[in-house]
ZADREN-882889 format. One record per residue (C-alpha): residue in three letters; x, y, z. Coordinates in steps of 0.1 Angstrom, whole numbers, plus 5000, padded with zeros to 4 digits. Last residue first. Example, Ala and Ser with C-alpha at 12.3 -4.5 7.8 and 13.67 -1.06 7.14 Angstrom:
% residues 2
FIMI   code      x      y      z
FIMI    SER   5137   4989   5071
FIMI    ALA   5123   4955   5078
% end
This chain:
% residues 513
FIMI   code      x      y      z
FIMI    ALA   4348   1334   7993
FIMI    LEU   4364   1359   8019
FIMI    PHE   4379   1338   8046
FIMI    LYS   4392   1307   8030
FIMI    ASP   4395   1332   7996
FIMI    LEU   4426   1349   8014
FIMI    THR   4447   1317   8018
FIMI    LYS   4442   1302   7986
FIMI    LEU   4456   1337   7973
FIMI    ILE   4481   1337   7994
FIMI    LYS   4491   1306   7982
FIMI    GLU   4488   1306   7945
FIMI    ARG   4504   1335   7943
FIMI    LYS   4538   1326   7967
FIMI    TYR   4553   1350   7995
FIMI    PRO   4589   1335   8002
FIMI    LYS   4582   1339   8027
FIMI    VAL   4553   1319   8052
FIMI    ILE   4518   1323   8052
FIMI    SER   4499   1320   8079
FIMI    ASP   4463   1310   8095
FIMI    ASP   4431   1327   8117
FIMI    PHE   4464   1334   8144
FIMI    HIS   4470   1340   8182
FIMI    LYS   4471   1302   8194
FIMI    ASN   4479   1280   8164
FIMI    ILE   4511   1309   8159
FIMI    PHE   4519   1306   8203
FIMI    ASP   4519   1268   8193
FIMI    LYS   4542   1268   8162
FIMI    HIS   4567   1293   8173
FIMI    GLN   4602   1277   8159
FIMI    SER   4583   1262   8127
FIMI    LYS   4566   1293   8126
FIMI    LEU   4593   1313   8125
FIMI    GLY   4612   1292   8101
FIMI    ARG   4608   1312   8071
FIMI    ASP   4600   1346   8073
FIMI    LEU   4564   1350   8090
FIMI    LEU   4531   1370   8071
FIMI    ALA   4506   1362   8102
FIMI    ILE   4474   1362   8097
FIMI    ILE   4440   1383   8115
FIMI    LYS   4403   1378   8109
FIMI    SER   4381   1404   8112
FIMI    SER   4346   1400   8128
FIMI    SER   4360   1411   8163
FIMI    ASN   4367   1443   8153
FIMI    LEU   4390   1467   8177
FIMI    LYS   4392   1440   8198
FIMI    ARG   4414   1418   8179
FIMI    LEU   4443   1444   8177
FIMI    GLU   4444   1448   8216
FIMI    ARG   4442   1404   8217
FIMI    LEU   4476   1406   8190
FIMI    TYR   4492   1437   8211
FIMI    GLU   4487   1412   8244
FIMI    ALA   4503   1385   8224
FIMI    LYS   4536   1399   8222
FIMI    ILE   4550   1418   8186
FIMI    ASP   4586   1407   8194
FIMI    PRO   4585   1376   8184
FIMI    HIS   4583   1385   8147
FIMI    TRP   4547   1385   8132
FIMI    LYS   4542   1407   8102
FIMI    ILE   4510   1413   8096
FIMI    LEU   4481   1402   8074
FIMI    CYS   4445   1415   8090
FIMI    LEU   4414   1406   8073
FIMI    ASP   4375   1422   8070
FIMI    MET   4391   1450   8078
FIMI    ALA   4356   1476   8081
FIMI    LYS   4370   1495   8121
FIMI    ASN   4389   1521   8109
FIMI    ALA   4399   1551   8131
FIMI    THR   4406   1527   8158
FIMI    CYS   4423   1500   8132
FIMI    PHE   4448   1532   8120
FIMI    GLU   4459   1541   8152
FIMI    MET   4465   1508   8162
FIMI    ALA   4486   1503   8129
FIMI    GLN   4505   1531   8136
FIMI    GLU   4524   1514   8163
FIMI    PRO   4524   1487   8145
FIMI    ASN   4547   1492   8116
FIMI    ASP   4547   1499   8077
FIMI    ILE   4510   1502   8073
FIMI    TYR   4491   1500   8040
FIMI    ASN   4459   1496   8028
FIMI    ILE   4441   1472   8004
FIMI    ARG   4408   1471   7987
FIMI    LEU   4398   1440   7967
FIMI    ARG   4407   1426   7938
FIMI    ASN   4424   1449   7915
FIMI    LYS   4457   1446   7937
FIMI    LEU   4462   1414   7954
FIMI    VAL   4489   1392   7937
FIMI    GLU   4509   1426   7936
FIMI    GLU   4505   1444   7968
FIMI    ILE   4519   1408   7984
FIMI    SER   4552   1412   7964
FIMI    ILE   4546   1450   7968
FIMI    TYR   4547   1445   8008
FIMI    SER   4578   1423   8014
FIMI    ARG   4597   1452   7988
FIMI    ILE   4582   1476   8015
FIMI    GLU   4597   1458   8044
FIMI    ASP   4577   1469   8078
FIMI    GLU   4544   1448   8066
FIMI    ILE   4511   1457   8080
FIMI    ILE   4484   1449   8057
FIMI    LEU   4451   1458   8062
FIMI    VAL   4425   1437   8039
FIMI    GLU   4393   1456   8023
FIMI    ARG   4359   1435   8011
FIMI    ASP   4333   1451   7984
FIMI    LYS   4356   1440   7954
FIMI    TRP   4364   1401   7963
FIMI    GLU   4383   1387   7930
FIMI    TYR   4396   1353   7931
FIMI    LEU   4404   1339   7893
FIMI    LYS   4395   1369   7879
FIMI    GLU   4431   1385   7871
FIMI    ALA   4439   1350   7859
FIMI    ALA   4446   1361   7822
FIMI    ASP   4471   1389   7835
FIMI    LYS   4467   1417   7817
FIMI    GLU   4502   1432   7805
FIMI    LYS   4506   1469   7817
FIMI    ARG   4529   1488   7800
FIMI    LEU   4555   1506   7811
FIMI    VAL   4560   1540   7828
FIMI    ILE   4596   1548   7840
FIMI    GLY   4612   1569   7813
FIMI    PRO   4619   1600   7835
FIMI    LEU   4615   1611   7872
FIMI    GLU   4605   1645   7881
FIMI    PHE   4602   1662   7911
FIMI    TRP   4583   1687   7922
FIMI    PHE   4574   1710   7955
FIMI    THR   4545   1733   7948
FIMI    SER   4541   1762   7978
FIMI    GLY   4517   1779   7997
FIMI    GLU   4508   1817   7993
FIMI    GLY   4524   1837   8014
FIMI    PRO   4558   1838   8004
FIMI    GLU   4552   1829   7970
FIMI    SER   4565   1793   7958
FIMI    GLU   4574   1769   7924
FIMI    VAL   4594   1743   7939
FIMI    TRP   4625   1717   7922
FIMI    ILE   4635   1683   7923
FIMI    LYS   4653   1667   7890
FIMI    GLY   4655   1631   7883
FIMI    GLY   4672   1594   7877
FIMI    LEU   4661   1581   7908
FIMI    MET   4699   1588   7925
FIMI    SER   4691   1628   7914
FIMI    VAL   4658   1621   7935
FIMI    LEU   4674   1600   7963
FIMI    SER   4699   1631   7967
FIMI    ARG   4673   1660   7960
FIMI    SER   4646   1634   7992
FIMI    ILE   4677   1636   8015
FIMI    PRO   4691   1678   8004
FIMI    LEU   4654   1685   8009
FIMI    GLY   4650   1662   8043
FIMI    LEU   4679   1674   8059
FIMI    GLY   4668   1705   8074
FIMI    THR   4671   1691   8114
FIMI    GLY   4637   1691   8122
FIMI    GLU   4615   1717   8141
FIMI    ARG   4613   1759   8143
FIMI    LYS   4576   1773   8159
FIMI    VAL   4563   1801   8134
FIMI    SER   4554   1834   8154
FIMI    THR   4594   1846   8151
FIMI    PRO   4591   1843   8114
FIMI    ASN   4615   1813   8099
FIMI    PRO   4646   1818   8086
FIMI    GLU   4650   1793   8057
FIMI    GLN   4665   1766   8066
FIMI    ILE   4700   1756   8054
FIMI    PHE   4719   1724   8064
FIMI    ARG   4727   1711   8033
FIMI    GLU   4712   1722   8004
FIMI    PHE   4680   1721   7994
FIMI    ILE   4668   1746   8009
FIMI    LYS   4696   1769   7989
FIMI    LYS   4677   1769   7957
FIMI    GLN   4639   1782   7967
FIMI    TYR   4659   1806   7992
FIMI    ASP   4661   1838   7974
FIMI    ARG   4629   1833   7958
FIMI    SER   4609   1837   7996
FIMI    ILE   4592   1801   8001
FIMI    GLY   4553   1798   8011
FIMI    LEU   4540   1801   8046
FIMI    GLY   4513   1771   8036
FIMI    THR   4487   1762   8013
FIMI    ASP   4503   1730   8002
FIMI    LYS   4513   1710   7973
FIMI    VAL   4532   1679   7967
FIMI    PHE   4542   1669   7934
FIMI    PHE   4548   1641   7913
FIMI    VAL   4562   1648   7869
FIMI    VAL   4562   1612   7857
FIMI    ASP   4580   1602   7825
FIMI    ASN   4571   1579   7798
FIMI    ARG   4545   1593   7771
FIMI    LYS   4556   1626   7782
FIMI    LYS   4543   1648   7812
FIMI    LEU   4525   1624   7829
FIMI    LYS   4511   1640   7863
FIMI    TYR   4515   1629   7898
FIMI    GLY   4499   1632   7930
FIMI    TYR   4498   1651   7963
FIMI    GLU   4477   1681   7978
FIMI    ILE   4482   1697   8014
FIMI    TYR   4449   1718   8028
FIMI    GLY   4443   1753   8041
FIMI    LYS   4450   1765   8068
FIMI    HIS   4486   1760   8093
FIMI    THR   4507   1749   8070
FIMI    PHE   4545   1748   8078
FIMI    LYS   4552   1718   8097
FIMI    PHE   4519   1702   8076
FIMI    ALA   4546   1705   8040
FIMI    ASN   4575   1697   8053
FIMI    SER   4562   1662   8067
FIMI    ILE   4547   1662   8028
FIMI    LEU   4579   1667   8015
FIMI    ASN   4597   1642   8032
FIMI    THR   4572   1612   8032
FIMI    PHE   4571   1621   7995
FIMI    VAL   4610   1614   7996
FIMI    GLN   4607   1581   8016
FIMI    ARG   4575   1569   7997
FIMI    LEU   4598   1571   7965
FIMI    ARG   4626   1553   7982
FIMI    SER   4608   1525   7995
FIMI    PRO   4590   1519   7955
FIMI    ASP   4623   1518   7938
FIMI    SER   4611   1526   7899
FIMI    SER   4594   1507   7868
FIMI    ILE   4559   1522   7871
FIMI    MET   4528   1503   7858
FIMI    LEU   4493   1527   7854
FIMI    GLN   4459   1513   7862
FIMI    ASP   4441   1544   7870
FIMI    THR   4461   1564   7845
FIMI    ASP   4428   1584   7832
FIMI    ASP   4415   1586   7868
FIMI    ASN   4447   1610   7880
FIMI    ASN   4442   1604   7920
FIMI    ALA   4447   1637   7935
FIMI    PHE   4455   1623   7977
FIMI    ARG   4444   1650   7994
FIMI    LEU   4451   1660   8028
FIMI    PRO   4430   1681   8055
FIMI    ILE   4447   1703   8079
FIMI    SER   4433   1693   8114
FIMI    ASN   4453   1721   8130
FIMI    GLU   4479   1710   8155
FIMI    SER   4504   1693   8127
FIMI    GLN   4531   1666   8132
FIMI    ARG   4520   1636   8148
FIMI    ARG   4482   1635   8138
FIMI    ARG   4492   1652   8100
FIMI    LEU   4520   1623   8101
FIMI    SER   4493   1592   8101
FIMI    GLU   4476   1610   8075
FIMI    PHE   4509   1603   8057
FIMI    VAL   4507   1567   8064
FIMI    PRO   4468   1564   8059
FIMI    TYR   4474   1578   8024
FIMI    MET   4502   1557   8010
FIMI    GLU   4475   1535   8002
FIMI    LYS   4467   1557   7972
FIMI    LEU   4499   1564   7963
FIMI    PHE   4505   1526   7953
FIMI    LEU   4477   1517   7944
FIMI    ASN   4480   1546   7916
FIMI    LEU   4514   1541   7901
FIMI    GLU   4513   1502   7900
FIMI    PHE   4540   1481   7903
FIMI    SER   4576   1474   7883
FIMI    ILE   4605   1471   7903
FIMI    ASN   4638   1488   7913
FIMI    PHE   4659   1489   7942
FIMI    LEU   4682   1514   7949
FIMI    LYS   4713   1509   7965
FIMI    VAL   4726   1537   7995
FIMI    THR   4763   1533   8000
FIMI    LYS   4771   1565   7981
FIMI    SER   4792   1578   8010
FIMI    GLN   4768   1610   8016
FIMI    LEU   4736   1589   8007
FIMI    ARG   4746   1569   8035
FIMI    THR   4755   1600   8059
FIMI    PHE   4722   1615   8054
FIMI    GLU   4700   1581   8062
FIMI    LEU   4721   1582   8094
FIMI    ILE   4706   1612   8099
FIMI    ASP   4677   1610   8089
FIMI    ASN   4676   1576   8105
FIMI    THR   4688   1596   8144
FIMI    LEU   4662   1621   8139
FIMI    ASN   4634   1597   8131
FIMI    LEU   4642   1578   8160
FIMI    LEU   4641   1609   8183
FIMI    SER   4609   1617   8171
FIMI    ASN   4598   1579   8180
FIMI    SER   4607   1581   8213
FIMI    ASN   4593   1617   8221
FIMI    SER   4559   1600   8206
FIMI    GLU   4565   1574   8227
FIMI    ILE   4574   1592   8257
FIMI    ILE   4541   1609   8253
FIMI    SER   4517   1583   8248
FIMI    ILE   4532   1566   8282
FIMI    LEU   4525   1598   8301
FIMI    GLU   4494   1600   8285
FIMI    GLU   4488   1561   8295
FIMI    ARG   4496   1568   8333
FIMI    ARG   4474   1595   8332
FIMI    LYS   4449   1577   8322
FIMI    GLU   4459   1543   8347
FIMI    ASP   4455   1565   8380
FIMI    GLN   4495   1583   8390
FIMI    VAL   4496   1585   8430
FIMI    ASN   4527   1552   8427
FIMI    SER   4550   1579   8414
FIMI    LYS   4576   1560   8385
FIMI    LEU   4553   1570   8352
FIMI    LEU   4569   1605   8366
FIMI    ASN   4605   1593   8366
FIMI    SER   4593   1576   8327
FIMI    PHE   4577   1616   8322
FIMI    SER   4610   1633   8325
FIMI    ILE   4636   1612   8311
FIMI    ILE   4619   1609   8279
FIMI    ALA   4609   1647   8281
FIMI    LYS   4644   1654   8283
FIMI    ILE   4659   1627   8253
FIMI    PRO   4627   1641   8231
FIMI    THR   4642   1679   8235
FIMI    GLN   4678   1671   8240
FIMI    ILE   4678   1655   8207
FIMI    GLU   4665   1687   8191
FIMI    HIS   4681   1706   8208
FIMI    SER   4714   1691   8202
FIMI    ILE   4708   1687   8167
FIMI    ASN   4696   1726   8163
FIMI    ALA   4736   1736   8182
FIMI    LEU   4751   1712   8155
FIMI    PHE   4732   1730   8124
FIMI    VAL   4739   1758   8136
FIMI    GLY   4778   1752   8141
FIMI    LYS   4776   1733   8100
FIMI    LEU   4756   1762   8088
FIMI    GLN   4792   1783   8101
FIMI    ASP   4814   1759   8090
FIMI    ALA   4799   1757   8062
FIMI    GLU   4800   1794   8054
FIMI    GLU   4839   1798   8066
FIMI    ALA   4846   1769   8042
FIMI    LYS   4829   1787   8015
FIMI    GLU   4843   1823   8027
FIMI    LYS   4878   1808   8024
FIMI    ALA   4873   1792   7998
FIMI    LYS   4861   1821   7976
FIMI    ILE   4892   1844   7987
FIMI    LEU   4916   1810   7980
FIMI    ILE   4896   1812   7942
FIMI    LYS   4902   1849   7942
FIMI    GLU   4932   1849   7955
FIMI    ALA   4943   1822   7924
FIMI    ARG   4925   1841   7894
FIMI    GLU   4947   1875   7908
FIMI    LYS   4975   1853   7907
FIMI    GLU   4964   1836   7867
FIMI    ALA   4958   1874   7866
FIMI    VAL   4992   1888   7872
FIMI    LYS   5012   1856   7858
FIMI    ASN   4991   1862   7824
FIMI    SER   5003   1898   7822
FIMI    LEU   5032   1886   7829
FIMI    MET   5036   1871   7803
FIMI    ILE   5017   1884   7787
FIMI    ASN   5046   1916   7786
FIMI    GLU   5071   1893   7782
FIMI    GLY   5056   1880   7751
FIMI    LEU   5054   1918   7735
FIMI    ASP   5089   1923   7748
FIMI    GLY   5100   1885   7725
FIMI    ILE   5073   1903   7696
FIMI    LYS   5088   1932   7689
FIMI    ARG   5124   1919   7698
FIMI    LYS   5119   1896   7668
FIMI    LEU   5094   1921   7644
FIMI    LYS   5133   1941   7648
FIMI    GLN   5152   1914   7640
FIMI    ASN   5130   1902   7611
FIMI    ASP   5138   1940   7597
FIMI    VAL   5106   1947   7576
FIMI    PRO   5104   1966   7545
FIMI    LYS   5084   1984   7551
FIMI    LEU   5073   2003   7584
FIMI    LEU   5067   1988   7619
FIMI    TYR   5042   2003   7642
FIMI    ALA   5039   1988   7675
FIMI    ASP   5018   1982   7706
FIMI    VAL   4986   1986   7688
FIMI    GLY   4955   2003   7708
FIMI    LEU   4932   2013   7683
FIMI    ASP   4938   2054   7689
FIMI    ILE   4972   2043   7686
FIMI    SER   4966   2030   7653
FIMI    ARG   4952   2059   7641
FIMI    ILE   4980   2086   7652
FIMI    PHE   5001   2060   7627
FIMI    TYR   4981   2057   7604
FIMI    ASP   4973   2098   7597
FIMI    ALA   5020   2099   7604
FIMI    ASP   5020   2086   7568
FIMI    SER   5052   2070   7566
FIMI    HIS   5031   2042   7549
FIMI    GLY   5044   2006   7542
FIMI    SER   5031   1988   7569
FIMI    ILE   5030   1971   7595
FIMI    MET   5009   1973   7628
FIMI    ILE   5018   1952   7656
FIMI    ALA   4986   1940   7678
FIMI    LYS   4985   1927   7715
FIMI    VAL   4950   1909   7725
FIMI    GLY   4939   1929   7753
FIMI    PRO   4906   1942   7744
FIMI    ASP   4890   1909   7732
FIMI    ILE   4865   1905   7708
FIMI    ASP   4860   1942   7704
FIMI    LYS   4898   1946   7699
FIMI    ILE   4893   1920   7668
FIMI    LYS   4872   1946   7655
FIMI    LYS   4893   1979   7656
FIMI    ILE   4921   1954   7648
FIMI    MET   4901   1950   7613
FIMI    GLU   4890   1980   7610
FIMI    LEU   4928   1992   7611
FIMI    GLY   4941   1959   7590
FIMI    ASP   4917   1976   7559
FIMI    MET   4887   1956   7549
FIMI    ARG   4877   1944   7514
FIMI    PRO   4910   1949   7499
FIMI    MET   4942   1958   7523
FIMI    MET   4963   1984   7533
FIMI    ILE   4970   1977   7571
FIMI    ASP   4994   1951   7575
FIMI    THR   4987   1930   7598
FIMI    ILE   5007   1913   7628
FIMI    VAL   4981   1897   7654
FIMI    ILE   4997   1883   7689
FIMI    ASP   4983   1862   7715
FIMI    PRO   4965   1839   7691
FIMI    LYS   4922   1834   7697
FIMI    TYR   4923   1800   7683
FIMI    LYS   4881   1803   7664
FIMI    ARG   4881   1841   7669
FIMI    PHE   4910   1850   7653
FIMI    ILE   4913   1830   7627
FIMI    ARG   4876   1844   7615
FIMI    ILE   4891   1877   7623
FIMI    GLY   4914   1868   7602
FIMI    ASP   4894   1858   7574
FIMI    PHE   4872   1893   7577
FIMI    GLY   4903   1908   7574
FIMI    ASN   4924   1892   7542
FIMI    SER   4949   1869   7534
FIMI    ALA   4951   1846   7568
FIMI    SER   4971   1833   7589
FIMI    TYR   4981   1812   7622
FIMI    VAL   5013   1809   7635
FIMI    GLU   5019   1782   7664
FIMI    SER   5053   1784   7690
FIMI    VAL   5075   1809   7676
FIMI    VAL   5101   1822   7659
FIMI    SER   5115   1798   7637
FIMI    LYS   5077   1795   7619
FIMI    LEU   5076   1836   7620
FIMI    PHE   5103   1838   7595
FIMI    GLU   5079   1813   7575
FIMI    THR   5047   1827   7582
FIMI    TYR   5060   1864   7570
FIMI    MET   5079   1849   7544
FIMI    PHE   5047   1835   7529
FIMI    LEU   5022   1864   7534
FIMI    SER   5050   1881   7518
FIMI    LEU   5045   1864   7482
FIMI    LYS   5009   1859   7485
FIMI    ASP   5001   1895   7493
FIMI    ASP   4966   1902   7511
FIMI    GLU   4987   1902   7549
FIMI    VAL   4971   1890   7583
FIMI    ILE   5001   1877   7605
FIMI    LEU   4981   1857   7634
FIMI    VAL   5009   1848   7667
FIMI    SER   5013   1819   7691
FIMI    LEU   5033   1824   7723
FIMI    LYS   5059   1801   7740
FIMI    TYR   5090   1822   7725
FIMI    LYS   5107   1797   7704
FIMI    GLY   5141   1791   7716
FIMI    MET   5176   1813   7717
% end
């Protein structure tokens, strides 16, 4: 018969006996550890966790009974064999009380010891099989519960998605049919068109969320890190976030940017489009669940190169039970019946995935009824700002420009050239730009990313809002030659990609100097 696949610790203070036991046990079991006193026995047990402990009773400093008691405190299930040269009943009774599995008198019969080890080995194997079966059953039960929960969540999610899709589609169909009617006057037709546009945007945003979540799950999203000025970036996002308020909040909830004057020209290296996406999701959520008070966003420097961003609101708040769950897919905290439930519940999972991709972490601090603060930390993104010797060649400090550019990286390349030279506003689509210009008519220049879908009527309406403002076309390569007449007629000038520093500065200087 081969060796038992067991590990045994033998503790004996007599060196010759210890050697003999050790050599014999090596022929019986696969692993043998030895110690000459109780203290070493406990230390070795803690380190290796052997299956069986065999010990002499009478030892200096700590006897075998005391050692077994301490080892049983560490692992109550360990098997123990007591060896003694004394047949005193007291030792035997105390051993039984400690849960010792066998009591052998010296001189020990090796074959008897071997049989005892074999019996205990079978018990250990049986116990392990039972424990393994119980663990497997628990894992299966947990997996089943998780699968059922996932199915339930998916069911709720799909029902929610179905509702979120049907609502704008029904509105688009209904109001489109009304638009066909000849009895509608011009004002009513404009109202219907506005409702159709709003529901179309809702449907588009829903589709974008689902596609983005799918890309993040399949790990096909790529990051494009560039260097940019943080305060300027967050200030220029303000009009975009304000447009969220107008679309999502029935109340006039003030939006604040907590400008950090101590770090006015702080440069960071990150992906601005993804950073903006996280802020948009968090601020959008804040407007949904805030009905009084305010919403504030900004950042703090945690360490020399770490930035902690935040979005704070005075809304409904989140219970402790849901403060981690809301970052999981398909999960939304149940709202009071008085609160309208909107959205897919994907905004926060998307934000968590994006923050994780950027190398950071996200969390929330909240109390029900007292609002919430969402934090996300991006480590090691702060850069030292390099001074440009040509910074003051072109400066128009009292002038203001609006940049309409749907590609964030293209905008950043322009912003890098113009920062600190004049006031910059940024919008990423023409529809929002019209809203912005209606409310802000003091623009000196409008730089718009033009493509053939933007018609002459739109440009005329944009110019009407501020007749003194000049409009400059931002063009992809090849468009200028293909649409030369249109561009010359409707724009005051143009800048063609790739955007070059000198071209941008000289073009703006023609109208601002």
